[in-house]
C-alpha positions as CSV (number, residue, x, y, z in Angstrom):
1,M,-2.0,36.1,-79.0
2,E,-0.5,33.0,-77.8
3,K,-0.8,32.2,-74.8
4,I,3.3,31.8,-72.7
5,A,3.4,28.9,-70.8
6,E,3.9,29.3,-66.6
7,R,7.5,28.7,-65.7
8,K,8.1,27.5,-62.0
9,V,11.0,28.9,-60.4
10,F,12.6,26.1,-58.0
11,G,13.9,28.3,-55.1
12,V,17.3,29.7,-54.1
13,V,20.2,29.5,-55.7
14,R,22.4,26.8,-53.3
15,A,26.0,25.9,-53.0
16,E,27.1,23.4,-56.0
17,Y,29.9,21.9,-54.0
18,I,29.8,20.8,-50.5
19,E,33.4,20.0,-48.7
20,V,32.8,16.7,-46.9
21,E,36.7,16.8,-45.7
22,R,40.3,18.5,-46.9
23,Y,40.6,18.6,-50.4
24,V,37.4,16.7,-50.9
25,H,34.3,18.6,-52.6
26,L,31.3,16.7,-53.5
27,H,29.6,18.1,-56.3
28,V,25.6,18.2,-55.5
29,T,22.8,19.2,-57.1
30,D,20.3,20.8,-55.1
31,G,17.1,22.5,-56.2
32,G,13.2,22.8,-55.3
33,E,11.6,23.8,-52.1
34,G,9.6,21.4,-49.6
35,R,10.1,17.9,-47.7
36,P,13.9,16.8,-48.8
37,I,14.4,13.8,-51.5
38,V,18.0,12.8,-51.5
39,L,19.3,11.0,-54.5
40,I,22.6,8.7,-54.4
41,P,23.8,7.7,-57.9
42,G,25.3,4.3,-58.6
43,W,28.4,3.0,-59.9
44,P,30.0,4.4,-62.4
45,L,27.7,7.4,-62.6
46,S,26.9,10.6,-61.1
47,D,24.0,12.7,-59.7
48,E,23.0,13.7,-63.5
49,M,21.7,10.0,-64.1
50,Y,18.6,11.5,-62.2
51,E,17.8,14.1,-64.5
52,Y,14.5,13.0,-65.5
53,Q,13.5,12.9,-61.7
54,Y,14.8,16.3,-60.8
55,N,12.6,18.4,-62.4
56,D,9.2,15.8,-62.2
57,L,10.1,15.9,-58.2
58,M,10.7,19.7,-58.0
59,N,7.7,20.3,-59.9
60,K,5.5,18.4,-57.0
61,D,7.2,20.7,-54.6
62,Y,10.0,18.5,-53.3
63,R,13.2,19.6,-52.3
64,V,15.8,17.6,-54.5
65,I,19.3,16.6,-53.2
66,G,21.6,14.5,-55.6
67,I,25.1,13.7,-54.0
68,T,27.9,12.7,-56.6
69,L,29.9,10.3,-54.6
70,R,33.9,11.0,-54.6
71,G,36.1,10.0,-57.8
72,F,32.6,10.5,-59.8
73,G,31.2,12.8,-61.9
74,R,32.1,16.5,-61.2
75,S,32.9,15.8,-57.5
76,D,36.4,15.9,-56.6
77,K,38.4,12.5,-56.9
78,P,41.2,11.9,-54.4
79,F,43.5,9.1,-54.5
80,G,42.8,6.9,-51.3
81,A,39.2,4.5,-49.5
82,Y,36.4,4.1,-51.8
83,N,34.7,1.6,-49.4
84,Y,31.0,2.2,-47.9
85,D,32.1,3.8,-44.7
86,V,34.0,6.5,-46.7
87,H,30.8,7.3,-48.9
88,A,28.4,7.2,-46.0
89,R,30.6,9.2,-43.9
90,D,30.9,11.6,-46.9
91,I,26.6,11.7,-47.2
92,K,26.6,12.3,-43.2
93,S,28.8,14.9,-43.8
94,V,26.8,17.0,-46.6
95,L,23.5,16.2,-44.7
96,D,25.1,17.6,-41.9
97,K,25.9,20.8,-43.3
98,L,22.5,21.4,-45.3
99,D,21.1,20.7,-42.0
100,I,18.6,18.3,-43.8
101,K,15.8,16.8,-41.8
102,D,13.1,14.3,-42.6
103,A,14.5,13.6,-45.5
104,V,13.6,10.5,-48.0
105,L,16.6,8.8,-49.2
106,G,17.4,7.2,-52.2
107,G,20.0,5.1,-53.8
108,F,20.5,3.3,-56.9
109,S,22.2,0.3,-57.5
110,M,25.5,1.1,-55.7
111,G,24.1,4.0,-54.2
112,G,21.1,1.7,-53.0
113,A,24.1,-0.1,-51.0
114,I,25.7,2.8,-49.6
115,A,22.2,4.0,-48.7
116,I,21.6,0.9,-46.9
117,H,25.1,1.5,-44.9
118,Y,24.5,5.1,-44.1
119,V,20.7,4.0,-42.5
120,A,22.8,1.3,-40.3
121,T,25.4,3.0,-39.2
122,Y,24.1,6.5,-38.4
123,D,20.9,5.4,-37.2
124,A,18.9,7.0,-40.3
125,A,20.4,10.7,-38.7
126,H,18.5,13.4,-40.7
127,V,15.9,11.0,-42.8
128,S,12.7,9.4,-42.0
129,K,12.3,6.7,-45.0
130,L,14.3,4.8,-47.6
131,V,14.2,4.0,-51.2
132,L,16.0,1.3,-53.0
133,A,16.0,1.3,-56.4
134,G,17.9,-1.7,-58.5
135,A,20.3,-2.1,-55.2
136,A,23.5,-3.6,-55.2
137,A,22.4,-5.3,-51.6
138,P,22.2,-7.1,-49.5
139,L,25.6,-8.6,-51.3
140,W,26.5,-8.4,-54.8
141,T,28.5,-11.1,-55.2
142,Q,27.4,-15.1,-54.5
143,R,29.0,-16.8,-51.4
144,K,28.2,-20.3,-50.2
145,D,25.1,-19.4,-48.1
146,F,24.2,-16.6,-50.6
147,P,23.6,-18.0,-54.0
148,Y,22.8,-15.2,-55.9
149,N,23.8,-12.6,-58.7
150,L,27.3,-12.5,-59.8
151,T,30.3,-14.8,-58.9
152,Q,33.7,-12.5,-57.4
153,N,35.2,-14.0,-60.1
154,A,33.1,-12.2,-62.5
155,V,33.8,-9.1,-60.9
156,D,37.8,-9.9,-60.8
157,D,37.4,-10.1,-64.7
158,L,35.6,-6.6,-64.8
159,I,38.2,-5.0,-62.4
160,A,41.1,-6.3,-64.8
161,L,39.1,-4.9,-67.9
162,N,38.9,-1.3,-65.8
163,F,43.1,-1.1,-66.0
164,T,43.4,-2.2,-69.7
165,D,40.1,-0.7,-71.8
166,R,37.8,0.8,-69.3
167,P,35.7,2.2,-71.9
168,K,35.2,-1.1,-73.3
169,L,34.4,-2.3,-69.5
170,L,31.4,1.0,-69.5
171,S,30.1,-0.8,-73.3
172,E,29.8,-4.3,-72.0
173,F,28.2,-2.7,-69.3
174,A,25.5,-0.7,-71.4
175,K,25.0,-4.0,-73.0
176,I,23.1,-5.9,-70.1
177,F,22.1,-2.2,-68.6
178,S,18.8,-2.7,-69.7
179,A,16.2,-5.2,-70.4
180,N,17.6,-5.5,-73.7
181,E,19.9,-3.5,-76.1
182,N,17.6,-1.6,-77.8
183,S,15.1,-0.5,-74.2
184,L,17.5,2.8,-74.3
185,N,17.6,5.0,-77.2
186,E,21.6,5.8,-78.6
187,G,21.2,9.1,-77.5
188,I,20.7,7.9,-74.1
189,G,22.8,5.2,-74.1
190,K,26.1,7.6,-75.2
191,W,24.9,9.9,-72.1
192,L,25.4,7.7,-69.8
193,K,28.5,6.2,-71.3
194,G,29.8,9.8,-71.3
195,I,29.1,10.2,-67.6
196,G,31.0,7.1,-66.7
197,L,33.9,8.2,-68.4
198,V,34.0,11.2,-66.2
199,A,35.1,9.0,-63.6
200,T,38.5,7.8,-62.5
201,A,39.9,4.3,-62.9
202,H,40.8,4.6,-59.8
203,A,37.5,4.9,-58.1
204,T,36.0,2.6,-60.4
205,A,38.4,-0.1,-59.7
206,Q,37.8,0.6,-55.8
207,C,34.3,0.7,-55.8
208,L,34.0,-2.7,-57.6
209,Y,36.1,-4.0,-54.6
210,A,33.5,-2.8,-52.5
211,L,30.9,-3.9,-54.5
212,R,32.7,-7.5,-54.5
213,D,33.4,-7.9,-51.2
214,T,30.8,-6.3,-48.7
215,D,28.3,-8.0,-47.1
216,L,25.5,-5.9,-45.7
217,R,23.3,-8.4,-44.1
218,E,23.7,-7.5,-41.0
219,D,23.1,-3.8,-41.8
220,L,19.6,-4.7,-43.0
221,K,18.3,-5.6,-39.1
222,K,19.6,-2.2,-38.3
223,I,17.0,-0.5,-40.6
224,H,13.7,0.5,-38.5
225,I,12.4,3.5,-41.1
226,P,9.7,2.6,-43.8
227,T,11.3,1.5,-47.0
228,L,10.3,1.1,-50.6
229,I,12.2,-1.5,-52.8
230,M,12.0,-0.7,-56.8
231,H,13.6,-3.1,-58.7
232,G,13.6,-4.3,-62.9
233,R,12.0,-7.9,-63.4
234,K,14.6,-8.3,-66.2
235,D,17.5,-7.0,-64.0
236,K,21.0,-8.9,-65.2
237,I,23.2,-6.5,-62.7
238,C,21.7,-6.8,-59.8
239,S,18.9,-9.9,-60.3
240,Y,15.7,-9.3,-59.1
241,D,16.7,-12.1,-55.9
242,L,18.7,-8.9,-54.5
243,A,15.2,-7.2,-54.1
244,E,13.5,-10.4,-52.8
245,Q,16.3,-10.8,-50.6
246,L,16.1,-6.9,-49.0
247,Q,12.3,-7.3,-48.7
248,A,12.9,-10.3,-46.4
249,G,15.8,-8.5,-44.4
250,I,14.1,-5.5,-44.0
251,Q,11.3,-5.3,-41.6
252,D,9.4,-2.4,-42.6
253,S,9.7,-3.0,-46.5
254,R,7.5,-2.9,-49.4
255,L,8.6,-4.2,-53.1
256,I,7.5,-3.2,-56.4
257,A,8.3,-5.3,-59.4
258,F,8.9,-3.2,-62.7
259,E,8.3,-5.8,-64.9
260,N,9.4,-4.4,-68.2
261,S,12.8,-2.7,-67.0
262,G,16.3,-4.2,-66.5
263,H,18.6,-2.1,-64.5
264,S,18.1,1.0,-65.6
265,L,14.5,1.0,-64.1
266,F,14.6,5.1,-63.7
267,L,15.1,5.5,-67.7
268,E,13.2,2.7,-69.0
269,E,9.8,3.1,-66.7
270,T,10.5,7.0,-65.9
271,K,6.8,7.4,-65.3
272,K,6.2,5.0,-62.8
273,F,9.4,5.2,-60.9
274,N,8.8,8.7,-60.6
275,S,4.9,8.4,-59.1
276,E,6.0,5.5,-56.7
277,L,8.7,7.6,-55.5
278,I,6.2,10.7,-54.9
279,K,3.6,8.5,-53.6
280,F,5.6,6.7,-51.2
281,A,7.4,10.6,-50.0
282,L,3.5,11.2,-49.2
283,T,2.7,8.7,-47.4
């Protein structure tokens, strides 16, 4: 008789939507049992981007909580502010309501910048470790004293394109999302673009403004928890220089280079990404 593979059941059924303020509910993926790992997606994606992390982490006995930011994915999409203060407050509301303790907080790209701001603003409430993956921080755009990554004019062009041809904006981003245009297969590329299209033009633009204008260098000084920085060496959206600046600015931090990845290190080197995340959570 053919042996039937064992199927692991991942804990109890939990709420999929959490109210963070009146009329605003965030979509939350919440599964598994054990130490919580909270994951914040990057612009313009949703928590669905972590599909290839969820199962692995839950199988390693972690509770995984993916929080989709307002305006994106299946979260509510109100008009209004979309700065890092708003997103950090939303995350605090979710973690308060779930009564999370001793979590590992991870953020990708803009989600990494928001995770930094959360830890600095709320003195690492609910969390004891921080993971920054391809983080768009401490600044995403250049200044006179910060000659790294994109120019502010380049982001202005992205914002203008958002309001005239948002599908083209996402297609242009897809071309530089990975180490090269063939790093991710066509199916994965279409899946990611589909997630991005679910966002609203308002949220997409407002978050680009926040990415362009926010300086988190002072926030780095307020991070006093162990921090793991993972970054693709070939990243064209958040250059590797940013990771080096984060390591220099965060006292208790360690940088791991993903030599074969661009921005999408969580998909290009999934096994390494998951392994390093789990190893860091264990220590």
